[in-house]
TIPAVO-519596 format. One record per residue (C-alpha): residue in three letters; residue number from 0; x, y, z. Coordinates in steps of 0.2 Angstrom, whole numbers. Layout:
REM residues N
(atom "ALA", NUM, (X, Y, Z))
...
This chain:
REM residues 254
(atom "MET", 0, (-104, -264, 342))
(atom "ILE", 1, (-115, -267, 328))
(atom "LYS", 2, (-115, -283, 325))
(atom "ILE", 3, (-116, -289, 303))
(atom "LYS", 4, (-128, -305, 305))
(atom "THR", 5, (-123, -320, 292))
(atom "LYS", 6, (-133, -326, 278))
(atom "GLN", 7, (-136, -342, 290))
(atom "GLN", 8, (-141, -330, 304))
(atom "ILE", 9, (-153, -319, 295))
(atom "GLU", 10, (-163, -336, 287))
(atom "THR", 11, (-165, -342, 305))
(atom "MET", 12, (-172, -325, 311))
(atom "ALA", 13, (-184, -323, 294))
(atom "ASP", 14, (-187, -339, 301))
(atom "GLY", 15, (-192, -333, 318))
(atom "GLY", 16, (-202, -320, 311))
(atom "LYS", 17, (-213, -331, 303))
(atom "ILE", 18, (-217, -337, 318))
(atom "LEU", 19, (-220, -320, 326))
(atom "LYS", 20, (-230, -313, 313))
(atom "GLU", 21, (-243, -330, 315))
(atom "ILE", 22, (-243, -329, 333))
(atom "LEU", 23, (-248, -309, 334))
(atom "GLN", 24, (-258, -310, 321))
(atom "ASN", 25, (-268, -326, 333))
(atom "LEU", 26, (-267, -310, 347))
(atom "SER", 27, (-275, -297, 338))
(atom "LEU", 28, (-290, -307, 333))
(atom "ALA", 29, (-293, -312, 352))
(atom "VAL", 30, (-294, -294, 355))
(atom "LYS", 31, (-311, -292, 357))
(atom "PRO", 32, (-323, -282, 372))
(atom "GLY", 33, (-324, -290, 388))
(atom "ILE", 34, (-306, -301, 387))
(atom "LYS", 35, (-295, -296, 402))
(atom "THR", 36, (-276, -290, 397))
(atom "GLU", 37, (-270, -306, 405))
(atom "GLU", 38, (-279, -317, 396))
(atom "LEU", 39, (-270, -311, 381))
(atom "ASP", 40, (-254, -313, 388))
(atom "LYS", 41, (-259, -332, 394))
(atom "LEU", 42, (-265, -333, 377))
(atom "ALA", 43, (-247, -328, 369))
(atom "GLU", 44, (-239, -341, 384))
(atom "GLU", 45, (-250, -355, 374))
(atom "LEU", 46, (-249, -350, 356))
(atom "VAL", 47, (-227, -352, 362))
(atom "PHE", 48, (-231, -367, 369))
(atom "SER", 49, (-238, -377, 357))
(atom "TRP", 50, (-229, -371, 342))
(atom "VAL", 51, (-216, -378, 352))
(atom "LYS", 52, (-225, -393, 355))
(atom "LYS", 53, (-228, -397, 337))
(atom "ASN", 54, (-210, -393, 334))
(atom "PRO", 55, (-196, -400, 346))
(atom "GLU", 56, (-183, -399, 338))
(atom "ALA", 57, (-183, -379, 336))
(atom "SER", 58, (-181, -367, 353))
(atom "ILE", 59, (-195, -353, 354))
(atom "LEU", 60, (-194, -341, 368))
(atom "SER", 61, (-201, -325, 374))
(atom "SER", 62, (-190, -313, 371))
(atom "PHE", 63, (-197, -304, 384))
(atom "LYS", 64, (-204, -312, 399))
(atom "GLY", 65, (-189, -313, 412))
(atom "TYR", 66, (-179, -298, 403))
(atom "ARG", 67, (-175, -286, 415))
(atom "GLY", 68, (-186, -293, 427))
(atom "TYR", 69, (-202, -289, 414))
(atom "PRO", 70, (-215, -304, 421))
(atom "ALA", 71, (-226, -307, 405))
(atom "PHE", 72, (-224, -313, 386))
(atom "ILE", 73, (-231, -299, 379))
(atom "CYS", 74, (-233, -281, 380))
(atom "ILE", 75, (-252, -274, 381))
(atom "SER", 76, (-253, -253, 379))
(atom "VAL", 77, (-271, -248, 380))
(atom "ASN", 78, (-275, -232, 375))
(atom "ASP", 79, (-262, -218, 380))
(atom "GLU", 80, (-250, -233, 386))
(atom "VAL", 81, (-237, -230, 373))
(atom "VAL", 82, (-228, -246, 375))
(atom "HIS", 83, (-224, -258, 390))
(atom "GLY", 84, (-240, -259, 395))
(atom "LEU", 85, (-240, -273, 408))
(atom "PRO", 86, (-253, -286, 409))
(atom "SER", 87, (-267, -286, 423))
(atom "ASP", 88, (-285, -289, 425))
(atom "ARG", 89, (-292, -275, 416))
(atom "VAL", 90, (-303, -280, 404))
(atom "ILE", 91, (-304, -273, 386))
(atom "LYS", 92, (-318, -260, 381))
(atom "LYS", 93, (-327, -256, 364))
(atom "GLY", 94, (-317, -240, 358))
(atom "ASP", 95, (-302, -245, 366))
(atom "VAL", 96, (-281, -244, 357))
(atom "ILE", 97, (-272, -258, 359))
(atom "GLY", 98, (-255, -260, 357))
(atom "LEU", 99, (-247, -277, 356))
(atom "ASP", 100, (-227, -277, 358))
(atom "PHE", 101, (-219, -296, 356))
(atom "ALA", 102, (-202, -303, 354))
(atom "VAL", 103, (-198, -321, 351))
(atom "LYS", 104, (-178, -331, 354))
(atom "TYR", 105, (-179, -342, 340))
(atom "LYS", 106, (-162, -354, 341))
(atom "GLY", 107, (-153, -341, 350))
(atom "LEU", 108, (-157, -326, 338))
(atom "HIS", 109, (-172, -311, 341))
(atom "VAL", 110, (-187, -305, 330))
(atom "ASP", 111, (-196, -291, 338))
(atom "SER", 112, (-214, -285, 330))
(atom "ALA", 113, (-226, -274, 337))
(atom "LEU", 114, (-246, -270, 329))
(atom "THR", 115, (-261, -256, 336))
(atom "VAL", 116, (-280, -264, 336))
(atom "GLY", 117, (-294, -255, 337))
(atom "VAL", 118, (-309, -263, 347))
(atom "GLY", 119, (-326, -264, 338))
(atom "GLU", 120, (-331, -245, 333))
(atom "ILE", 121, (-317, -233, 338))
(atom "SER", 122, (-316, -214, 335))
(atom "THR", 123, (-310, -206, 316))
(atom "GLU", 124, (-298, -199, 325))
(atom "ALA", 125, (-292, -215, 331))
(atom "LYS", 126, (-292, -223, 314))
(atom "LYS", 127, (-282, -209, 308))
(atom "LEU", 128, (-267, -211, 322))
(atom "ILE", 129, (-266, -229, 318))
(atom "ARG", 130, (-267, -230, 299))
(atom "VAL", 131, (-255, -214, 299))
(atom "THR", 132, (-241, -225, 312))
(atom "LYS", 133, (-243, -240, 302))
(atom "GLU", 134, (-240, -230, 286))
(atom "ALA", 135, (-226, -223, 293))
(atom "LEU", 136, (-217, -239, 297))
(atom "ASP", 137, (-218, -240, 278))
(atom "VAL", 138, (-209, -226, 276))
(atom "GLY", 139, (-196, -227, 288))
(atom "ILE", 140, (-192, -246, 281))
(atom "LYS", 141, (-189, -239, 263))
(atom "GLU", 142, (-176, -229, 269))
(atom "ALA", 143, (-168, -245, 277))
(atom "THR", 144, (-155, -247, 262))
(atom "VAL", 145, (-135, -248, 262))
(atom "GLY", 146, (-128, -230, 264))
(atom "ASN", 147, (-142, -223, 272))
(atom "THR", 148, (-142, -217, 289))
(atom "THR", 149, (-152, -221, 304))
(atom "GLY", 150, (-155, -202, 305))
(atom "ASP", 151, (-164, -204, 288))
(atom "ILE", 152, (-174, -219, 294))
(atom "GLY", 153, (-181, -206, 308))
(atom "PHE", 154, (-183, -191, 295))
(atom "ALA", 155, (-193, -197, 285))
(atom "ILE", 156, (-203, -206, 299))
(atom "GLN", 157, (-204, -188, 307))
(atom "LYS", 158, (-208, -179, 291))
(atom "TYR", 159, (-225, -191, 290))
(atom "VAL", 160, (-232, -192, 306))
(atom "GLU", 161, (-231, -171, 309))
(atom "LYS", 162, (-237, -170, 289))
(atom "ASN", 163, (-251, -178, 296))
(atom "GLY", 164, (-253, -167, 312))
(atom "PHE", 165, (-247, -181, 324))
(atom "SER", 166, (-231, -182, 336))
(atom "VAL", 167, (-217, -195, 337))
(atom "VAL", 168, (-210, -199, 352))
(atom "ARG", 169, (-192, -197, 356))
(atom "GLU", 170, (-188, -205, 374))
(atom "LEU", 171, (-191, -223, 366))
(atom "VAL", 172, (-183, -228, 347))
(atom "GLY", 173, (-180, -242, 337))
(atom "HIS", 174, (-166, -252, 339))
(atom "GLY", 175, (-153, -265, 332))
(atom "ILE", 176, (-156, -284, 336))
(atom "GLY", 177, (-149, -302, 334))
(atom "GLU", 178, (-141, -312, 348))
(atom "HIS", 179, (-147, -299, 361))
(atom "LEU", 180, (-165, -292, 361))
(atom "HIS", 181, (-159, -274, 361))
(atom "GLU", 182, (-142, -270, 352))
(atom "GLU", 183, (-135, -253, 344))
(atom "PRO", 184, (-135, -245, 333))
(atom "TYR", 185, (-153, -234, 340))
(atom "VAL", 186, (-165, -230, 327))
(atom "PRO", 187, (-174, -215, 333))
(atom "ASN", 188, (-190, -210, 324))
(atom "TYR", 189, (-185, -193, 322))
(atom "GLY", 190, (-170, -185, 316))
(atom "LYS", 191, (-161, -175, 301))
(atom "LYS", 192, (-153, -182, 285))
(atom "LYS", 193, (-137, -192, 286))
(atom "GLU", 194, (-136, -192, 304))
(atom "GLY", 195, (-131, -207, 316))
(atom "GLU", 196, (-125, -221, 309))
(atom "THR", 197, (-122, -227, 290))
(atom "LEU", 198, (-133, -242, 288))
(atom "LYS", 199, (-121, -259, 279))
(atom "GLU", 200, (-127, -275, 271))
(atom "GLY", 201, (-130, -288, 286))
(atom "MET", 202, (-137, -275, 300))
(atom "THR", 203, (-154, -281, 306))
(atom "ILE", 204, (-165, -265, 316))
(atom "ALA", 205, (-180, -266, 322))
(atom "ILE", 206, (-192, -248, 318))
(atom "GLU", 207, (-206, -242, 327))
(atom "PRO", 208, (-214, -230, 324))
(atom "MET", 209, (-224, -224, 343))
(atom "VAL", 210, (-235, -210, 338))
(atom "ASN", 211, (-246, -201, 350))
(atom "PHE", 212, (-260, -189, 346))
(atom "GLY", 213, (-256, -177, 356))
(atom "LYS", 214, (-238, -171, 361))
(atom "HIS", 215, (-224, -182, 360))
(atom "GLU", 216, (-219, -181, 379))
(atom "VAL", 217, (-221, -198, 389))
(atom "VAL", 218, (-220, -201, 406))
(atom "LEU", 219, (-217, -218, 418))
(atom "ALA", 220, (-231, -224, 426))
(atom "LYS", 221, (-231, -228, 444))
(atom "ASP", 222, (-229, -247, 439))
(atom "GLY", 223, (-211, -243, 431))
(atom "ILE", 224, (-213, -252, 417))
(atom "THR", 225, (-226, -242, 408))
(atom "TYR", 226, (-225, -228, 399))
(atom "ARG", 227, (-239, -218, 396))
(atom "THR", 228, (-242, -199, 386))
(atom "LYS", 229, (-239, -183, 397))
(atom "ASP", 230, (-255, -175, 392))
(atom "GLY", 231, (-264, -192, 393))
(atom "SER", 232, (-268, -194, 374))
(atom "LEU", 233, (-270, -210, 360))
(atom "SER", 234, (-254, -218, 356))
(atom "ALA", 235, (-250, -229, 341))
(atom "HIS", 236, (-239, -242, 340))
(atom "PHE", 237, (-230, -253, 325))
(atom "GLU", 238, (-214, -262, 319))
(atom "HIS", 239, (-205, -273, 311))
(atom "THR", 240, (-189, -281, 312))
(atom "VAL", 241, (-178, -279, 296))
(atom "VAL", 242, (-162, -284, 287))
(atom "ILE", 243, (-152, -272, 277))
(atom "THR", 244, (-147, -280, 261))
(atom "LYS", 245, (-138, -275, 243))
(atom "ASP", 246, (-155, -275, 236))
(atom "GLY", 247, (-165, -265, 247))
(atom "PRO", 248, (-175, -269, 266))
(atom "ARG", 249, (-181, -287, 269))
(atom "ILE", 250, (-194, -288, 283))
(atom "LEU", 251, (-190, -301, 294))
(atom "THR", 252, (-205, -302, 303))
(atom "THR", 253, (-218, -306, 289))
């Protein structure tokens, strides 16, 4: 069942989104050659607990830690890893493409966001992939209006991505969010206009294009958690939590 949020819930999610944005930005600045992905995860933990220490009256937690057995605070996906990359002793190198996916539960409500960054000087192709994926998120968000459908969002994202020569992942999609990290409706990054769920005022959704340099197929890695591109090509991921309003989409994680 799709849950319509109250004004109070929306404002709480917006407050959580500001905290999430600050933490995610600090993490992106820490992505440098020589750092291990597990060190970034530790930093995410430190940033969360630092905020709690300064604001003991508010409750904030990592949405991912312990979710369906996930062991870390943040998902860190490297190069051909699409999403759900597990932090480890892997060392980040110049030229890598790093996806950072993070969500927090603030005062009982979840918000989710992701971005992709290049490490040092990256290839022209990688730069374009990151740019197009970020722009595809903006394109999708513009379609998140009352009366449109999840299919309208997916159609716009797919059209933009494929026009630029890349492909959108089919097996993994965006989602509703709020009281739970994953709620209805599903929000695919592909589709047809006027198909899917109709968007209504007060709905909160996570729009998250996952874009591959090569073909759209993905495979589950041996760790049983991380998804990679089947053909080994690079992948990029951007995400915002958005609320549908009568005045258009409002981004809650910015």
